[in-house]
Biopython code that builds the backbone (N, CA, C, O; Angstrom):
import numpy as np
from Bio.PDB.StructureBuilder import StructureBuilder

atoms = [
    (1, "TYR", "N", (22.523, 89.011, 39.890)),
    (1, "TYR", "CA", (21.294, 89.644, 39.232)),
    (1, "TYR", "C", (20.978, 90.953, 39.797)),
    (1, "TYR", "O", (20.521, 91.809, 39.038)),
    (2, "PHE", "N", (21.171, 91.231, 41.089)),
    (2, "PHE", "CA", (20.827, 92.516, 41.659)),
    (2, "PHE", "C", (21.649, 93.658, 41.196)),
    (2, "PHE", "O", (21.228, 94.812, 41.265)),
    (3, "LYS", "N", (22.823, 93.351, 40.722)),
    (3, "LYS", "CA", (23.687, 94.424, 40.288)),
    (3, "LYS", "C", (23.391, 94.893, 38.952)),
    (3, "LYS", "O", (23.824, 95.969, 38.540)),
    (4, "GLU", "N", (22.562, 94.009, 38.163)),
    (4, "GLU", "CA", (22.179, 94.294, 36.772)),
    (4, "GLU", "C", (20.855, 95.110, 36.732)),
    (4, "GLU", "O", (20.784, 96.190, 36.145)),
    (5, "VAL", "N", (19.861, 94.563, 37.355)),
    (5, "VAL", "CA", (18.495, 95.252, 37.296)),
    (5, "VAL", "C", (17.966, 95.332, 38.687)),
    (5, "VAL", "O", (17.649, 94.307, 39.290)),
    (6, "HIS", "N", (17.866, 96.468, 39.192)),
    (6, "HIS", "CA", (17.244, 96.640, 40.596)),
    (6, "HIS", "C", (16.767, 98.025, 40.792)),
    (6, "HIS", "O", (17.063, 98.909, 39.988)),
    (7, "MET", "N", (15.996, 98.252, 41.896)),
    (7, "MET", "CA", (15.684, 99.459, 42.392)),
    (7, "MET", "C", (16.326, 99.574, 43.795)),
    (7, "MET", "O", (16.181, 98.677, 44.626)),
    (8, "GLU", "N", (17.025, 100.676, 44.035)),
    (8, "GLU", "CA", (17.718, 100.730, 45.352)),
    (8, "GLU", "C", (17.000, 101.801, 46.264)),
    (8, "GLU", "O", (16.754, 102.936, 45.857)),
    (9, "PHE", "N", (16.713, 101.391, 47.418)),
    (9, "PHE", "CA", (16.106, 102.223, 48.353)),
    (9, "PHE", "C", (17.047, 102.224, 49.539)),
    (9, "PHE", "O", (18.036, 101.493, 49.495)),
    (10, "SER", "N", (16.815, 102.997, 50.611)),
    (10, "SER", "CA", (17.649, 103.082, 51.755)),
    (10, "SER", "C", (17.842, 101.705, 52.268)),
    (10, "SER", "O", (16.931, 101.144, 52.875)),
    (11, "GLY", "N", (19.039, 101.107, 52.044)),
    (11, "GLY", "CA", (19.460, 99.824, 52.559)),
    (11, "GLY", "C", (18.754, 98.480, 51.967)),
    (11, "GLY", "O", (18.925, 97.398, 52.527)),
    (12, "VAL", "N", (18.043, 98.599, 50.934)),
    (12, "VAL", "CA", (17.494, 97.459, 50.349)),
    (12, "VAL", "C", (17.589, 97.531, 48.782)),
    (12, "VAL", "O", (17.391, 98.586, 48.178)),
    (13, "LEU", "N", (17.882, 96.431, 48.202)),
    (13, "LEU", "CA", (17.835, 96.316, 46.751)),
    (13, "LEU", "C", (16.620, 95.458, 46.334)),
    (13, "LEU", "O", (16.443, 94.342, 46.823)),
    (14, "ILE", "N", (15.786, 95.999, 45.422)),
    (14, "ILE", "CA", (14.560, 95.286, 45.047)),
    (14, "ILE", "C", (14.679, 94.926, 43.618)),
    (14, "ILE", "O", (14.854, 95.844, 42.817)),
    (15, "ARG", "N", (14.602, 93.637, 43.172)),
    (15, "ARG", "CA", (14.560, 93.305, 41.837)),
    (15, "ARG", "C", (13.518, 93.978, 41.054)),
    (15, "ARG", "O", (12.458, 94.251, 41.617)),
    (16, "GLU", "N", (13.717, 94.308, 39.693)),
    (16, "GLU", "CA", (12.725, 94.913, 38.879)),
    (16, "GLU", "C", (11.519, 94.112, 38.807)),
    (16, "GLU", "O", (10.446, 94.713, 38.755)),
    (17, "ASP", "N", (11.534, 92.804, 38.795)),
    (17, "ASP", "CA", (10.477, 91.970, 38.739)),
    (17, "ASP", "C", (9.802, 91.615, 40.038)),
    (17, "ASP", "O", (9.066, 90.632, 40.119)),
    (18, "PHE", "N", (10.055, 92.428, 41.069)),
    (18, "PHE", "CA", (9.488, 92.210, 42.401)),
    (18, "PHE", "C", (7.858, 92.178, 42.377)),
    (18, "PHE", "O", (7.221, 91.386, 43.071)),
    (19, "PHE", "N", (7.245, 93.142, 41.485)),
    (19, "PHE", "CA", (5.914, 93.116, 41.584)),
    (19, "PHE", "C", (5.256, 91.983, 40.755)),
    (19, "PHE", "O", (4.030, 91.869, 40.741)),
    (20, "MET", "N", (6.032, 91.181, 40.093)),
    (20, "MET", "CA", (5.515, 90.077, 39.268)),
    (20, "MET", "C", (5.574, 88.790, 40.052)),
    (20, "MET", "O", (5.064, 87.803, 39.522)),
    (21, "GLN", "N", (6.136, 88.662, 41.267)),
    (21, "GLN", "CA", (6.251, 87.530, 42.124)),
    (21, "GLN", "C", (4.870, 87.084, 42.414)),
    (21, "GLN", "O", (3.999, 87.944, 42.543)),
    (22, "PRO", "N", (4.569, 85.784, 42.533)),
    (22, "PRO", "CA", (3.176, 85.248, 42.760)),
    (22, "PRO", "C", (2.647, 85.843, 44.015)),
    (22, "PRO", "O", (1.458, 86.163, 44.036)),
    (23, "PHE", "N", (3.470, 86.047, 45.175)),
    (23, "PHE", "CA", (2.898, 86.549, 46.367)),
    (23, "PHE", "C", (2.293, 87.929, 46.249)),
    (23, "PHE", "O", (1.181, 88.196, 46.705)),
    (24, "VAL", "N", (3.076, 88.804, 45.611)),
    (24, "VAL", "CA", (2.629, 90.168, 45.391)),
    (24, "VAL", "C", (1.390, 90.181, 44.442)),
    (24, "VAL", "O", (0.506, 91.014, 44.643)),
    (25, "LYS", "N", (1.300, 89.347, 43.482)),
    (25, "LYS", "CA", (0.129, 89.303, 42.592)),
    (25, "LYS", "C", (-1.049, 88.784, 43.355)),
    (25, "LYS", "O", (-2.172, 89.210, 43.086)),
    (26, "GLU", "N", (-0.857, 87.861, 44.319)),
    (26, "GLU", "CA", (-2.035, 87.453, 45.244)),
    (26, "GLU", "C", (-2.402, 88.526, 46.166)),
    (26, "GLU", "O", (-3.603, 88.688, 46.385)),
    (27, "LEU", "N", (-1.488, 89.337, 46.780)),
    (27, "LEU", "CA", (-1.862, 90.466, 47.654)),
    (27, "LEU", "C", (-2.716, 91.386, 46.816)),
    (27, "LEU", "O", (-3.767, 91.829, 47.280)),
    (28, "MET", "N", (-2.291, 91.704, 45.554)),
    (28, "MET", "CA", (-2.937, 92.764, 44.786)),
    (28, "MET", "C", (-4.421, 92.398, 44.497)),
    (28, "MET", "O", (-5.231, 93.290, 44.245)),
    (29, "GLU", "N", (-4.780, 91.076, 44.532)),
    (29, "GLU", "CA", (-6.207, 90.679, 44.327)),
    (29, "GLU", "C", (-6.964, 90.708, 45.446)),
    (29, "GLU", "O", (-8.161, 90.442, 45.344)),
    (30, "LYS", "N", (-6.429, 91.017, 46.638)),
    (30, "LYS", "CA", (-7.241, 90.991, 47.894)),
    (30, "LYS", "C", (-7.843, 92.531, 48.062)),
    (30, "LYS", "O", (-7.410, 93.521, 47.472)),
    (31, "LYS", "N", (-8.866, 92.502, 48.941)),
    (31, "LYS", "CA", (-9.318, 93.793, 49.370)),
    (31, "LYS", "C", (-8.205, 94.529, 49.985)),
    (31, "LYS", "O", (-7.454, 93.936, 50.760)),
    (32, "ASN", "N", (-8.027, 95.849, 49.688)),
    (32, "ASN", "CA", (-6.948, 96.634, 50.113)),
    (32, "ASN", "C", (-5.570, 96.105, 49.676)),
    (32, "ASN", "O", (-4.552, 96.356, 50.322)),
    (33, "GLY", "N", (-5.576, 95.400, 48.610)),
    (33, "GLY", "CA", (-4.297, 94.755, 48.108)),
    (33, "GLY", "C", (-3.261, 95.693, 47.729)),
    (33, "GLY", "O", (-2.095, 95.442, 48.030)),
    (34, "SER", "N", (-3.596, 96.854, 47.036)),
    (34, "SER", "CA", (-2.628, 97.861, 46.630)),
    (34, "SER", "C", (-2.016, 98.451, 47.982)),
    (34, "SER", "O", (-0.808, 98.663, 48.086)),
    (35, "ALA", "N", (-2.848, 98.682, 48.925)),
    (35, "ALA", "CA", (-2.323, 99.212, 50.132)),
    (35, "ALA", "C", (-1.358, 98.288, 50.805)),
    (35, "ALA", "O", (-0.319, 98.709, 51.313)),
    (36, "MET", "N", (-1.706, 97.019, 50.806)),
    (36, "MET", "CA", (-0.853, 95.933, 51.324)),
    (36, "MET", "C", (0.464, 95.839, 50.712)),
    (36, "MET", "O", (1.482, 95.652, 51.378)),
    (37, "VAL", "N", (0.446, 95.977, 49.358)),
    (37, "VAL", "CA", (1.765, 95.885, 48.601)),
    (37, "VAL", "C", (2.595, 97.139, 48.901)),
    (37, "VAL", "O", (3.806, 97.014, 49.086)),
    (38, "VAL", "N", (1.986, 98.386, 48.961)),
    (38, "VAL", "CA", (2.762, 99.528, 49.356)),
    (38, "VAL", "C", (3.351, 99.367, 50.755)),
    (38, "VAL", "O", (4.507, 99.715, 50.993)),
    (39, "PHE", "N", (2.497, 98.805, 51.735)),
    (39, "PHE", "CA", (2.948, 98.492, 53.202)),
    (39, "PHE", "C", (4.228, 97.668, 53.076)),
    (39, "PHE", "O", (5.257, 97.985, 53.673)),
    (40, "TYR", "N", (4.124, 96.540, 52.235)),
    (40, "TYR", "CA", (5.224, 95.553, 52.135)),
    (40, "TYR", "C", (6.478, 96.278, 51.636)),
    (40, "TYR", "O", (7.552, 96.035, 52.187)),
    (41, "VAL", "N", (6.407, 97.147, 50.636)),
    (41, "VAL", "CA", (7.598, 97.807, 50.102)),
    (41, "VAL", "C", (8.114, 98.793, 51.164)),
    (41, "VAL", "O", (9.323, 98.948, 51.333)),
    (42, "LYS", "N", (7.221, 99.437, 51.856)),
    (42, "LYS", "CA", (7.725, 100.402, 52.873)),
    (42, "LYS", "C", (8.327, 99.607, 54.080)),
    (42, "LYS", "O", (9.274, 100.089, 54.703)),
    (43, "LEU", "N", (7.831, 98.489, 54.389)),
    (43, "LEU", "CA", (8.277, 97.598, 55.374)),
    (43, "LEU", "C", (9.778, 97.104, 54.999)),
    (43, "LEU", "O", (10.682, 97.080, 55.834)),
    (44, "LEU", "N", (9.932, 96.727, 53.692)),
    (44, "LEU", "CA", (11.314, 96.465, 53.280)),
    (44, "LEU", "C", (12.294, 97.583, 53.400)),
    (44, "LEU", "O", (13.440, 97.366, 53.793)),
    (45, "ILE", "N", (11.878, 98.770, 53.073)),
    (45, "ILE", "CA", (12.717, 99.943, 53.234)),
    (45, "ILE", "C", (13.073, 100.234, 54.609)),
    (45, "ILE", "O", (14.227, 100.542, 54.905)),
    (46, "GLU", "N", (12.070, 100.148, 55.530)),
    (46, "GLU", "CA", (12.323, 100.233, 56.959)),
    (46, "GLU", "C", (13.222, 99.139, 57.487)),
    (46, "GLU", "O", (14.105, 99.440, 58.290)),
    (47, "ALA", "N", (13.064, 97.929, 57.103)),
    (47, "ALA", "CA", (13.901, 96.861, 57.554)),
    (47, "ALA", "C", (15.297, 96.943, 57.058)),
    (47, "ALA", "O", (16.235, 96.504, 57.723)),
    (48, "GLY", "N", (15.459, 97.546, 55.800)),
    (48, "GLY", "CA", (16.753, 97.835, 55.251)),
    (48, "GLY", "C", (17.624, 98.645, 56.073)),
    (48, "GLY", "O", (18.842, 98.486, 55.989)),
    (49, "LYS", "N", (17.086, 99.554, 56.914)),
    (49, "LYS", "CA", (17.783, 100.409, 57.683)),
    (49, "LYS", "C", (18.494, 99.689, 58.880)),
    (49, "LYS", "O", (19.440, 100.212, 59.470)),
    (50, "ASN", "N", (18.001, 98.497, 59.195)),
    (50, "ASN", "CA", (18.414, 97.844, 60.417)),
    (50, "ASN", "C", (18.635, 96.282, 60.159)),
    (50, "ASN", "O", (18.295, 95.429, 60.978)),
    (51, "ASP", "N", (19.237, 96.003, 58.944)),
    (51, "ASP", "CA", (19.710, 94.649, 58.625)),
    (51, "ASP", "C", (18.471, 93.636, 58.727)),
    (51, "ASP", "O", (18.601, 92.484, 59.141)),
    (52, "GLY", "N", (17.341, 94.152, 58.335)),
    (52, "GLY", "CA", (16.174, 93.256, 58.301)),
    (52, "GLY", "C", (15.153, 93.214, 59.484)),
    (52, "GLY", "O", (14.134, 92.524, 59.518)),
    (53, "LEU", "N", (15.609, 94.088, 60.465)),
    (53, "LEU", "CA", (14.814, 94.100, 61.724)),
    (53, "LEU", "C", (13.983, 95.262, 61.779)),
    (53, "LEU", "O", (14.491, 96.368, 61.595)),
    (54, "VAL", "N", (12.699, 95.129, 62.025)),
    (54, "VAL", "CA", (11.853, 96.322, 62.318)),
    (54, "VAL", "C", (11.476, 96.283, 63.816)),
    (54, "VAL", "O", (10.903, 95.315, 64.316)),
    (55, "GLN", "N", (11.824, 97.369, 64.490)),
    (55, "GLN", "CA", (11.637, 97.423, 65.923)),
    (55, "GLN", "C", (10.409, 98.075, 66.309)),
    (55, "GLN", "O", (10.100, 99.150, 65.793)),
    (56, "TYR", "N", (9.709, 97.534, 67.144)),
    (56, "TYR", "CA", (8.417, 98.144, 67.754)),
    (56, "TYR", "C", (8.929, 99.192, 68.824)),
    (56, "TYR", "O", (9.716, 98.857, 69.710)),
    (57, "LYS", "N", (8.439, 100.479, 68.693)),
    (57, "LYS", "CA", (8.870, 101.597, 69.538)),
    (57, "LYS", "C", (7.954, 101.801, 70.627)),
    (57, "LYS", "O", (8.273, 102.561, 71.542)),
    (58, "GLY", "N", (6.718, 101.131, 70.624)),
    (58, "GLY", "CA", (5.756, 101.339, 71.771)),
    (58, "GLY", "C", (4.945, 102.529, 71.690)),
    (58, "GLY", "O", (4.292, 102.901, 72.665)),
    (59, "LYS", "N", (4.941, 103.176, 70.551)),
    (59, "LYS", "CA", (4.124, 104.425, 70.451)),
    (59, "LYS", "C", (2.629, 104.181, 70.214)),
    (59, "LYS", "O", (1.803, 105.071, 70.418)),
    (60, "LYS", "N", (2.298, 102.950, 69.777)),
    (60, "LYS", "CA", (0.861, 102.503, 69.634)),
    (60, "LYS", "C", (0.775, 101.142, 70.266)),
    (60, "LYS", "O", (1.807, 100.577, 70.630)),
    (61, "PRO", "N", (-0.420, 100.584, 70.416)),
    (61, "PRO", "CA", (-0.697, 99.310, 71.039)),
    (61, "PRO", "C", (0.122, 98.170, 70.364)),
    (61, "PRO", "O", (0.711, 97.312, 71.022)),
    (62, "THR", "N", (0.117, 98.220, 69.025)),
    (62, "THR", "CA", (0.729, 97.092, 68.201)),
    (62, "THR", "C", (1.526, 97.558, 67.153)),
    (62, "THR", "O", (1.378, 98.696, 66.708)),
    (63, "LEU", "N", (2.418, 96.721, 66.690)),
    (63, "LEU", "CA", (3.399, 97.059, 65.559)),
    (63, "LEU", "C", (2.588, 97.456, 64.383)),
    (63, "LEU", "O", (2.966, 98.418, 63.714)),
    (64, "ALA", "N", (1.446, 96.771, 64.046)),
    (64, "ALA", "CA", (0.741, 97.147, 62.941)),
    (64, "ALA", "C", (0.159, 98.521, 62.965)),
    (64, "ALA", "O", (0.201, 99.243, 61.969)),
    (65, "GLU", "N", (-0.391, 98.894, 64.110)),
    (65, "GLU", "CA", (-0.858, 100.293, 64.342)),
    (65, "GLU", "C", (0.237, 101.339, 64.174)),
    (65, "GLU", "O", (0.067, 102.390, 63.557)),
    (66, "GLU", "N", (1.451, 100.950, 64.808)),
    (66, "GLU", "CA", (2.544, 101.948, 64.681)),
    (66, "GLU", "C", (3.040, 102.134, 63.279)),
    (66, "GLU", "O", (3.338, 103.252, 62.859)),
    (67, "LEU", "N", (3.136, 100.996, 62.518)),
    (67, "LEU", "CA", (3.665, 101.109, 61.166)),
    (67, "LEU", "C", (2.574, 101.652, 60.279)),
    (67, "LEU", "O", (2.911, 102.296, 59.286)),
    (68, "SER", "N", (1.308, 101.455, 60.541)),
    (68, "SER", "CA", (0.203, 101.993, 59.645)),
    (68, "SER", "C", (0.326, 103.613, 59.743)),
    (68, "SER", "O", (0.258, 104.369, 58.774)),
    (69, "GLU", "N", (0.496, 103.956, 60.936)),
    (69, "GLU", "CA", (0.657, 105.480, 61.122)),
    (69, "GLU", "C", (1.938, 106.002, 60.494)),
    (69, "GLU", "O", (1.924, 107.002, 59.775)),
    (70, "GLN", "N", (3.021, 105.336, 60.761)),
    (70, "GLN", "CA", (4.362, 105.759, 60.181)),
    (70, "GLN", "C", (4.287, 105.767, 58.624)),
    (70, "GLN", "O", (4.762, 106.688, 57.959)),
    (71, "PHE", "N", (3.673, 104.707, 58.096)),
    (71, "PHE", "CA", (3.627, 104.552, 56.692)),
    (71, "PHE", "C", (2.498, 105.182, 55.920)),
    (71, "PHE", "O", (2.422, 105.157, 54.692)),
    (72, "LYS", "N", (1.623, 105.752, 56.729)),
    (72, "LYS", "CA", (0.352, 106.413, 56.216)),
    (72, "LYS", "C", (-0.449, 105.419, 55.390)),
    (72, "LYS", "O", (-0.904, 105.676, 54.276)),
    (73, "ILE", "N", (-0.582, 104.269, 56.029)),
    (73, "ILE", "CA", (-1.382, 103.122, 55.446)),
    (73, "ILE", "C", (-2.601, 102.700, 56.397)),
    (73, "ILE", "O", (-2.477, 102.687, 57.621)),
    (74, "ASP", "N", (-3.743, 102.368, 55.764)),
    (74, "ASP", "CA", (-4.847, 101.970, 56.603)),
    (74, "ASP", "C", (-4.408, 100.861, 57.573)),
    (74, "ASP", "O", (-3.718, 99.896, 57.242)),
    (75, "ARG", "N", (-4.896, 101.108, 58.840)),
    (75, "ARG", "CA", (-4.473, 100.047, 59.921)),
    (75, "ARG", "C", (-4.846, 98.623, 59.527)),
    (75, "ARG", "O", (-4.039, 97.708, 59.691)),
    (76, "LYS", "N", (-6.100, 98.413, 58.992)),
    (76, "LYS", "CA", (-6.467, 97.022, 58.569)),
    (76, "LYS", "C", (-5.579, 96.466, 57.486)),
    (76, "LYS", "O", (-5.265, 95.275, 57.481)),
    (77, "ALA", "N", (-5.179, 97.302, 56.585)),
    (77, "ALA", "CA", (-4.380, 96.805, 55.471)),
    (77, "ALA", "C", (-3.031, 96.397, 56.066)),
    (77, "ALA", "O", (-2.472, 95.368, 55.687)),
    (78, "ALA", "N", (-2.473, 97.251, 57.053)),
    (78, "ALA", "CA", (-1.182, 96.946, 57.654)),
    (78, "ALA", "C", (-1.378, 95.543, 58.474)),
    (78, "ALA", "O", (-0.513, 94.671, 58.390)),
    (79, "GLU", "N", (-2.425, 95.384, 59.183)),
    (79, "GLU", "CA", (-2.650, 94.138, 59.889)),
    (79, "GLU", "C", (-2.687, 92.990, 58.989)),
    (79, "GLU", "O", (-2.019, 91.990, 59.252)),
    (80, "ASP", "N", (-3.462, 93.063, 57.884)),
    (80, "ASP", "CA", (-3.595, 92.020, 56.999)),
    (80, "ASP", "C", (-2.289, 91.610, 56.179)),
    (80, "ASP", "O", (-2.013, 90.455, 55.854)),
    (81, "ALA", "N", (-1.519, 92.768, 55.895)),
    (81, "ALA", "CA", (-0.317, 92.529, 55.172)),
    (81, "ALA", "C", (0.681, 91.800, 56.094)),
    (81, "ALA", "O", (1.327, 90.850, 55.652)),
    (82, "LEU", "N", (0.826, 92.239, 57.411)),
    (82, "LEU", "CA", (1.669, 91.425, 58.369)),
    (82, "LEU", "C", (1.345, 90.012, 58.540)),
    (82, "LEU", "O", (2.195, 89.122, 58.583)),
    (83, "SER", "N", (-0.080, 89.816, 58.648)),
    (83, "SER", "CA", (-0.547, 88.364, 58.731)),
    (83, "SER", "C", (-0.219, 87.537, 57.541)),
    (83, "SER", "O", (0.131, 86.361, 57.638)),
    (84, "ALA", "N", (-0.341, 88.185, 56.396)),
    (84, "ALA", "CA", (-0.087, 87.487, 54.994)),
    (84, "ALA", "C", (1.437, 87.221, 54.968)),
    (84, "ALA", "O", (1.856, 86.114, 54.630)),
    (85, "LEU", "N", (2.214, 88.157, 55.296)),
    (85, "LEU", "CA", (3.724, 88.047, 55.208)),
    (85, "LEU", "C", (4.100, 86.904, 56.188)),
    (85, "LEU", "O", (4.869, 86.016, 55.823)),
    (86, "ALA", "N", (3.586, 86.922, 57.371)),
    (86, "ALA", "CA", (3.935, 85.863, 58.337)),
    (86, "ALA", "C", (3.572, 84.581, 57.983)),
    (86, "ALA", "O", (4.297, 83.621, 58.247)),
    (87, "GLY", "N", (2.356, 84.459, 57.321)),
    (87, "GLY", "CA", (1.783, 83.184, 56.853)),
    (87, "GLY", "C", (2.663, 82.538, 55.768)),
    (87, "GLY", "O", (2.769, 81.317, 55.654)),
    (88, "GLN", "N", (3.292, 83.434, 54.972)),
    (88, "GLN", "CA", (4.234, 82.949, 53.907)),
    (88, "GLN", "C", (5.639, 82.745, 54.395)),
    (88, "GLN", "O", (6.481, 82.273, 53.631)),
    (89, "GLY", "N", (5.924, 83.065, 55.586)),
    (89, "GLY", "CA", (7.278, 82.941, 56.147)),
    (89, "GLY", "C", (8.185, 84.061, 55.662)),
    (89, "GLY", "O", (9.406, 83.911, 55.707)),
    (90, "PHE", "N", (7.624, 85.197, 55.194)),
    (90, "PHE", "CA", (8.407, 86.332, 54.787)),
    (90, "PHE", "C", (8.830, 87.272, 56.008)),
    (90, "PHE", "O", (9.805, 88.020, 55.928)),
    (91, "ILE", "N", (8.097, 87.188, 57.038)),
    (91, "ILE", "CA", (8.543, 87.836, 58.314)),
    (91, "ILE", "C", (8.444, 86.956, 59.339)),
    (91, "ILE", "O", (7.608, 86.055, 59.264)),
    (92, "SER", "N", (9.238, 87.072, 60.403)),
    (92, "SER", "CA", (9.212, 86.230, 61.594)),
    (92, "SER", "C", (9.001, 87.145, 62.758)),
    (92, "SER", "O", (9.616, 88.211, 62.791)),
    (93, "ARG", "N", (8.148, 86.797, 63.751)),
    (93, "ARG", "CA", (7.997, 87.614, 64.965)),
    (93, "ARG", "C", (8.510, 86.911, 66.204)),
    (93, "ARG", "O", (8.317, 85.726, 66.476)),
    (94, "GLY", "N", (9.181, 87.787, 66.912)),
    (94, "GLY", "CA", (9.773, 87.260, 68.220)),
    (94, "GLY", "C", (8.768, 87.345, 69.270)),
    (94, "GLY", "O", (7.583, 87.527, 68.988)),
    (95, "SER", "N", (9.186, 87.221, 70.481)),
    (95, "SER", "CA", (8.250, 87.210, 71.742)),
    (95, "SER", "C", (7.671, 88.527, 71.778)),
    (95, "SER", "O", (6.530, 88.601, 72.234)),
    (96, "GLY", "N", (8.232, 89.574, 71.389)),
    (96, "GLY", "CA", (7.698, 90.907, 71.620)),
    (96, "GLY", "C", (7.066, 91.306, 70.226)),
    (96, "GLY", "O", (6.724, 90.443, 69.417)),
    (97, "GLN", "N", (6.936, 92.603, 70.001)),
    (97, "GLN", "CA", (6.288, 93.155, 68.811)),
    (97, "GLN", "C", (7.263, 93.243, 67.640)),
    (97, "GLN", "O", (6.799, 93.389, 66.509)),
    (98, "ASP", "N", (8.530, 93.166, 67.822)),
    (98, "ASP", "CA", (9.526, 93.318, 66.706)),
    (98, "ASP", "C", (9.217, 92.234, 65.632)),
    (98, "ASP", "O", (8.633, 91.189, 65.918)),
    (99, "CYS", "N", (9.630, 92.537, 64.416)),
    (99, "CYS", "CA", (9.679, 91.511, 63.355)),
    (99, "CYS", "C", (10.868, 91.575, 62.534)),
    (99, "CYS", "O", (11.402, 92.655, 62.282)),
    (100, "ARG", "N", (11.338, 90.394, 62.074)),
    (100, "ARG", "CA", (12.427, 90.301, 61.080)),
    (100, "ARG", "C", (11.876, 90.025, 59.759)),
    (100, "ARG", "O", (11.026, 89.149, 59.600)),
    (101, "VAL", "N", (12.360, 90.787, 58.743)),
    (101, "VAL", "CA", (12.041, 90.463, 57.348)),
    (101, "VAL", "C", (13.057, 89.538, 56.807)),
    (101, "VAL", "O", (14.261, 89.783, 56.885)),
    (102, "GLU", "N", (12.579, 88.494, 56.268)),
    (102, "GLU", "CA", (13.418, 87.460, 55.573)),
    (102, "GLU", "C", (13.640, 87.716, 54.169)),
    (102, "GLU", "O", (12.684, 87.913, 53.418)),
    (103, "GLU", "N", (14.837, 87.727, 53.764)),
    (103, "GLU", "CA", (15.169, 88.035, 52.348)),
    (103, "GLU", "C", (14.630, 86.933, 51.492)),
    (103, "GLU", "O", (14.506, 85.784, 51.917)),
    (104, "THR", "N", (14.302, 87.311, 50.246)),
    (104, "THR", "CA", (13.850, 86.387, 49.237)),
    (104, "THR", "C", (14.693, 86.612, 48.002)),
    (104, "THR", "O", (15.578, 87.467, 48.011)),
    (105, "GLU", "N", (14.435, 85.843, 46.906)),
    (105, "GLU", "CA", (15.094, 86.095, 45.732)),
    (105, "GLU", "C", (14.831, 87.414, 44.972)),
    (105, "GLU", "O", (15.495, 87.759, 43.994)),
    (106, "TYR", "N", (13.803, 88.129, 45.501)),
    (106, "TYR", "CA", (13.279, 89.287, 44.905)),
    (106, "TYR", "C", (13.847, 90.553, 45.464)),
    (106, "TYR", "O", (13.694, 91.626, 44.880)),
    (107, "PHE", "N", (14.546, 90.433, 46.664)),
    (107, "PHE", "CA", (15.178, 91.631, 47.279)),
    (107, "PHE", "C", (16.268, 91.147, 48.277)),
    (107, "PHE", "O", (16.277, 89.997, 48.718)),
    (108, "THR", "N", (17.178, 92.085, 48.602)),
    (108, "THR", "CA", (18.247, 91.811, 49.532)),
    (108, "THR", "C", (18.543, 93.114, 50.338)),
    (108, "THR", "O", (18.328, 94.248, 49.910)),
    (109, "PHE", "N", (19.047, 92.815, 51.520)),
    (109, "PHE", "CA", (19.481, 93.917, 52.317)),
    (109, "PHE", "C", (21.021, 94.234, 52.230)),
    (109, "PHE", "O", (21.560, 95.131, 52.879)),
    (110, "ASP", "N", (21.670, 93.385, 51.343)),
    (110, "ASP", "CA", (23.169, 93.669, 51.164)),
    (110, "ASP", "C", (23.344, 94.590, 50.087)),
    (110, "ASP", "O", (23.351, 94.138, 48.942)),
    (111, "CYS", "N", (23.496, 95.903, 50.296)),
    (111, "CYS", "CA", (23.668, 96.861, 49.325)),
    (111, "CYS", "C", (25.098, 97.145, 48.968)),
    (111, "CYS", "O", (25.310, 98.059, 48.171)),
    (112, "ASN", "N", (26.072, 96.488, 49.453)),
    (112, "ASN", "CA", (27.491, 96.850, 49.241)),
    (112, "ASN", "C", (27.926, 96.182, 47.996)),
    (112, "ASN", "O", (29.080, 96.322, 47.591)),
]
sb = StructureBuilder()
sb.init_structure("model")
sb.init_model(0)
sb.init_chain("A")
sb.init_seg("    ")
for serial, (resi, resn, name, xyz) in enumerate(atoms, 1):
    if name == "N":
        sb.init_residue(resn, " ", resi, " ")
    sb.init_atom(name, np.array(xyz, "f"), 0.0, 1.0, " ", f" {name:<3s}", serial, name[0])
structure = sb.get_structure()
């Protein structure tokens, strides 16, 4: 399916119907929903550069603050997006600040 209809970004393939998935629709309905969806897409692109891993560089006190600055997204929207993604099992957090983005049927990190 990904070879037929997709959007390709640095290291990640996103299905054309990505924005129609129930989780994204739910995010859009929340306060700062559009910003959270943009954060999610930027997180996928960042994760695609490192096989699904987003590494905390320690430039800010938390990963959310670091990514909100990097992605030019409101800090609260970044925190809420990370919380929602973790709650759905779309990201997993280790003992540190790093997170791993889990692939779904709507995107893949395998661009070969």
